[in-house]
N, C-alpha and C positions, 0 to 999 in steps of 0.2 A: 331642545325639547324632544322627548321620546314618547311616542304613542305606544303604550303597553298593550292595551286591548280596546276594541271598539265593536259596537254592534248597532244595527239599524232596524228600527221598527216602523211600520207604515200605518198612519192614521188617515184613512180615506173617508171623509165625512159625506162626500157626494154619493158614493156607492154604499156607505155605511158598512165599510169593511175595515177591520183592524187585523193586520198581519204581524204577528210577533216572530221574529227570527229565532231559530233554535241553534244558530251557529254564529260565531264571531266573524267579523270581516277579516279577510286575508290581508294583513298589513305588509306582506312581502311584495305586493304590487306597489311599486314606487309612486305611481300617479295617484292611487287611492290614498296612500299614506300621506302624500304631500297635500292632497285636497283637505283631509281632516286636520292636518297640522296647521295649515294656513287659517282655517276657520277658527281653530282654538286660539291661535295667536291674535286674530282680529278681536275676538271677544275679550281677551285678557287686556287689551289696550283700549277698550271702549270707555271713554270718559263719562258716558251717560250711565254707566253701571252703578248700582247701589251696593253698599257693603253691609254685612251683618254677621250674626253668629247663630248657629243652631241652638234652639232651646233645649234644655236638659231633658224635657219630657217629649221631645220630638220623635215621632214614629220613624222618620227617616234616619235619625241618629241611631236608633236601635238597629235598623237594618244595616247601616254603615258599620257599626261596631261588629256585627255578625260577619260582615264581608271582610273587614280588616283582620279578624281572627281566623278567617278561613272556613267559617261555618256556613257561609252563603256564597255560592259560586256566582261568577260575573253574569252569566246569561239569566239566571233566576232573579238576581238582584235587578237587572235592567227590565225584565218582564214585569216584575212586581210594581216598579215605579211607572212603567209604561201603562199598565192597566189602570192605575190610579189617575194618571194624566188623561187617558182616553175617556174615562168615566166622567171626570170633571168637565172637560171641554165639551162633551156631549150634552151637558146640562146648561151650557153657556149660550150667550147670544152670538158668539163668534166661533163658528165651527169650521175654521179654515183647515183644509186638508194639508198634511205635512208629513215629513219623515222625522222621526225622533231618533237623534244620534246620541248614544250613551258611550262615553269615552273614559278610560282610565289612562292618565298620562303623568309624566314627570317633567317638571320645569324647575331649574335652579336647585336641584337635589331635594325638591319637595314633591310629594305625591298628591294628585288631585283627581277628582271626578268631574266630568263635564256633561251637562244635560243641555243639548242644543236642538232647537226647533228649526228645521230646514223647510220653510214654507214653499209651496209650489209656485212656479211661475209658468205663464203660458208662452210658448215659443213655436216658431214654424221651422220646418226643415223640408228637404225635398224627398220625394218618393218615386221610385221607378215603377211604372205600371206596364202591363202588357195586355193588349186587346186583339184577339185573333192573331194576325201576323205582324202587328206593329208594336213597337215599344215607344212609350212616351213618358214624360216627366210631369209631375204635379207637385203641389204643396200640401202638406198635412200639418195639423196643429197638435202639438204635444201639450197635454194639460198638467203634466207633473214634472216639470224641469226644476231641478234643485238650484238654489242660488249659487252663483259663481263665487270664488274666493275674493273677488273685488267688491261684492255686495255685503251689506250688513245684514245680520239675522235679527229678527224682531224680538225673540225671547231666548234666553239661555240662563244657565246657572253653573257656576264653578264652585266646587266645594273642596276645601283642603282636608284631606282624609284624617289628619292627626290633630288638627287644631279647631275644627268645627267652623272655621272661617268660611263665609259665603260671599260670593259676588254675583250679581244677577241683573238682568233687565227682563221685565215682563209686561204684558199687555193687561190693562184693566178689562175684566170680563164681568158681565152681569149674570149672576147665578142665584137662583131661588130668591129673588127680590132684593139682592144687595150687590154692590160692586165688590169684586174679588180679584186679587192677584193670585192666580193658582199656584205658581211656583213658590213664593215665599210664605203665603198664608196657609195653603193646604198641603202641598207636597213636602216642602222642607221644614215648615213651621219654625221660622227664624225671626229674630229681632233684626231691624235694619235701620240705617240712617240715610239721609239724602246722598245723592251721588256727588262726587267732587265738583262736577260741572254745575250742579244745582247750588251747592254751597258757595262756589265762587260767584255765581250770579247773584245770590242773596247778599254776599259781602259787598259787591260793587253797587248794588242798589242802596245799601246802607251808606256807603261812601258818598254817593250822590246826594242822598237825603241830608246827611250831616253837613256837607259842603254848602248846599243851598240854604240850610237853616242858619248858617253863619255868614251868609253873603259872599261866599267863596265860589269862584267859577267851578261848577261841577265837572266840566270837561277837562279842566286842568288837573283836578284831583283824580279823575279816572285815568288820565294819561300817566300820572305818577304811579298809580296802582299797576297799570300794564307794564310799565318799565321795570317795576320791582318784581313782578311776576316773571318776566323774561330773565332778569339777572339772577333771581333765586333759583330758577329751573336749571341753570348751568352748574349749580353746586349742591342742590338738594332735591330730593323727591317729595318733600313735604313743604307746605307753606304755613307759616305762623301768622295768624290774624293780628297778634300783638305787634310783631315786627312790621307788618304792613301798615298798621295804624301810625306807628312812630315815623315811618318813612313818608307817608302821605301828608300828615299834619304835624310835621316836625316843629313848627313854630307855635303850636297851641296845645297845651296839655288838656285844656277843657274839651277840645274837639276829639282828642285821642281817647279821653275817658268816656265821652258820649258814644263814640264809635264802638269801643270795646263793650260797653254796656248793652248796646243794641245787638251786637254780635252774639253775646252770651244769651240774650233773650231768645234768639233764634236757635239756640242750642248747637251752635257751630263749635266743633271741637278745637282744642288748642293747636292741633296739627292737622292740616288737610292734605291728604295724599294727592299729589298732582303728577300726572305723566308728563315727562319732559316734552314730548312731541306735541301734546295738547297745549301746554303752557306757552310754547313758542308760537304755535299757530294762533292762539287766543290773543297774544300780545303783539303780534306782527304788525297790525295796523289799527288805526283808531278811526271810528266813524261817528260823526256828529250830524245832527239835523237841527236846523234853526226853526223858530216859530214862523218864519216866513216861507218855509218849504224848501230851503236850500240845504243840500247834503254835501258834506265834504269828507273824503276818505284820504288819509295820509299815513305814512309810516309812523309808528308810535314814538320812535326815537327822535323824530323831528319836533316833537311838541315843545320841548324846552330849548330848542335851538332857534333863536330869533332871526337867524339868517334866512330861514325858510318860511316860518309861520309865526305869527304873534297875535295874541288876544289883547285887545285894548278895552278897558272899562271907560265908557264915556260918562261925562258929567250928568247926563240925563238918565243914567241907569241902564242904558242899552250897551251892547257889546259889539265891537267891530273885530273882524278877522282879516288880518293882512297876510296875503301870500306874497313872498318875496323871491327875488333872484330866479324868476321863471324865464327860461330861454325859449321854450316852445310849448304851445298848447295843442293837444291832439283831441279831436272829437271822436271818442271811441264808440259812440252809439249814434251813428248816422242812419236814420230810418229811410225808407224808400221815398217818402214824400220830400224829405229834406234833400235827398240825392237829386230828385227831379227838379227841385227849386234851384239848386246850384247849377245844374245843366242849363236851365232856362236863362239864368243870369249870365253864364258864359256865352251862350248864343246871342244874347242881347248886346253884349259888349263887342262881339265879333262883327256885328252889323255896323 
C-alpha cells in the first residue's frame, strides 16, 4: 500500500470549532505514514462494511471526476467534502467531535480515496508542574486522543477512483425528522447492499429455518455450513450460496430448492465476497445453546467426528449430546465464591 496524499480536518462540536487544514500531512514522517496506513488497512478488511456504487447523478462523483482530471486539487476537494460533513453532523443528534482524515492511496495497483472519521477518546497522561521552589507531578486528562491502530473506527468510506465502487461503515443519525446515514445517503449518494457479514448471517438463519422445517437438526446443518465456509476460504475470496445449499442438504433436492428460494427472496447475490481471515474466524468454533440453558462451544471440525461429539435423536423427540474421549475437564470460570467453597472443603477434609 502507498499513501499518496493525506490531510486532516478538525470537527470540534464541543467548542463548535471547525478547523480545515490548508496543507497536506507530511508523509515523510515514517510514524505518521504508518499510522495512516494501518488505519486504512483495518477499514479495508472490516467484514462489517457495506459495498455499493456511486449514483450517476452523485455530486461527489462530479467532484471526483474533476479531481481525477486535475481540475480540482486535493486540499480543495477534501475541504469541500469536510464542509458538507460538518454541516450535516451539526444538524444530527450525534455531534461527536472527531478528526476527519482524507486520504489518496494505492492498493494492488488501484487508486482509492479514503474518508475516515477518527473519533476522540479520553485519556490521562502525566504533567510536570512547578510551584515556587518545588517540582511535582500530576495527572491531566486529554479530551481529543485519536484511536490507536488497534482500535476500529466507527465510520469510514473507501471509494475506488476509476470504478465508482464504494465500501463503507456509517452510524445512523437522526436529521430533520428522519434516520440518515450521512456518508452513503448525503455525501456519496450511492446505492449499496448488505455487508458480507450481514449476508452470511442471513444465510445461516435461513439454513436453520429450512432444517427445522424438515425435522433436521439445525445445529448439524449450521456446522456443515461453517465447515464449508472454512474450506471455501482456502481456495476462494467469494462464497456461492448455491454451492453452500448443495453441500449442506446434499441428500434433499427439496431442501436445496427451498433454501435457494429463500436466499433469493432476501436478495442475496450469487457470489458473496468473504475475507479469508473473517471466514476462518467465523468458522473456527461452533456454539450451541439448549432450551435447558446449557451452552456448548467446540471446534467446528469436531462436529462430524463421532469420536469427540455426537448428537442423538431420541424416540421421544428430544436430542442428546454425547461428549466423548474426554481426558480432562478444566473449570475456566471459577468465581470468588466458588474458590472459597473449595478452600472450605479442603480445610474440612484436613481436619
